[in-house]
MARLO-544851 format. One line per 4 residues: number of its first residue (from 1); their letters; for each residue x, y, z of N, C-alpha, C, O. Coordinates in steps of 0.1 Angstrom, whole numbers, plus 5000, padded with zeros to 4 digits. Atoms other than C-alpha are relative to their C-alpha. Layout:
NUM> a> X:Y:Z:X:Y:Z:X:Y:Z:X:Y:Z; ...
! end
This chain:
1> xxxx> 4989:5003:4994:5084:3427:9746:4999:5007:5019:5000:5001:5029; 5004:4993:4984:5078:3452:9779:4983:4997:5005:4978:4998:5016; 5014:5005:4995:5043:3440:9779:5002:4989:5009:4999:4990:5021; 4998:5012:4992:5053:3408:9791:5009:5001:5016:5006:4998:5028
5> xxxx> 4995:4992:4987:5079:3425:9812:4991:5001:5011:4987:4992:5018; 5012:4997:4994:5056:3443:9828:4991:4990:5008:4992:4990:5020; 5010:5011:4996:5028:3413:9831:5006:4993:5011:5001:4991:5022; 4996:5009:4991:5054:3390:9847:5001:5010:5015:4995:5004:5023
9> xxxx> 4999:4991:4989:5060:3420:9876:4987:4997:5006:4984:4990:5015; 5016:5002:4989:5022:3423:9884:5001:4985:5000:5002:4984:5012; 5003:5013:4997:5020:3388:9885:4998:4995:5011:4989:4988:5015; 4996:5000:4985:5033:3389:9919:4990:5009:5008:4990:5007:5020
13> xxxx> 5014:4995:4994:5004:3409:9931:4986:5003:4996:4977:5010:5001; 5016:5005:5000:4975:3400:9913:4999:4993:4991:5007:4993:4982; 5007:5012:5007:4956:3374:9900:4998:4996:4984:5000:4985:4979; 5004:5002:5012:4946:3381:9868:5007:5009:4992:5006:5021:4997
17> xxxx> 4990:4990:4999:4973:3400:9848:4992:5004:4979:4992:4997:4968; 5006:4996:5010:4954:3424:9823:5002:5004:4983:5003:5017:4985; 4992:4994:5009:4964:3433:9786:4998:5014:4999:4987:5020:4999; 4999:4986:5000:4977:3466:9783:5007:5003:4988:5017:4998:4984
21> xxxx> 4990:4995:5012:4985:3486:9751:5002:5012:4997:4993:5021:4998; 4997:4988:4997:5004:3512:9748:5000:5006:4984:5004:5001:4974; 5005:4993:5014:4993:3537:9719:5012:5016:4999:5016:5024:5008; 4995:4982:5003:5013:3572:9704:4990:5008:5002:4980:5007:4995
25> xxxx> 5011:4987:4997:4994:3602:9718:5006:5014:4992:5014:5022:4998; 4992:4987:5005:5004:3630:9693:4988:5015:5001:4987:5025:4993; 5009:4990:4994:4979:3653:9705:5006:5012:5002:4999:5022:4999; 4994:4986:4994:5004:3682:9720:5010:5001:4986:5015:5012:4985
29> xxxx> 4997:4997:5009:5019:3678:9687:4993:5007:4989:4998:5013:4979; 5015:4994:5017:4987:3688:9662:4998:5011:5010:4993:5020:5004; 5008:4990:4994:4980:3712:9693:5013:5015:4995:5010:5026:4992; 4986:4988:5004:5019:3734:9684:4999:5001:4984:5004:5010:4978
33> xxxx> 4997:5000:5014:5014:3724:9648:4984:5011:4998:4985:5018:4988; 5012:4993:5002:4978:3743:9648:5002:5012:5008:4997:5022:5003; 4998:4989:4996:4987:3768:9672:5011:5011:4988:5007:5022:4984; 4994:4997:5007:5017:3777:9648:4993:5004:4985:4998:5013:4978
37> xxxx> 5012:4996:5011:4988:3777:9619:4997:5013:5003:5000:5023:4996; 5009:4982:4993:4968:3807:9639:5010:5008:4998:5008:5018:4991; 4990:4988:4996:4999:3825:9645:5001:5009:4984:5001:5021:4982; 4995:4996:5014:5005:3826:9603:4991:5011:4998:4995:5022:4997
41> xxx> 5013:4991:5006:4968:3840:9595:4998:5011:5014:4997:5023:5011; 5004:4983:4987:4962:3866:9632:5014:5000:5003:5022:4991:5007; 4985:4989:4996:4993:3892:9637:4994:5001:5016:5001:5008:5024
! end
């Protein structure tokens, strides 16, 4: 639904509206998980 709304807003400014995909980035969560794991093994 947000893609459609964004597309309608962008249509006023550009000719062809690209298809935009939003993905969940869990890189920060993984970094914290690994950081905690290392702290368990390293004093």
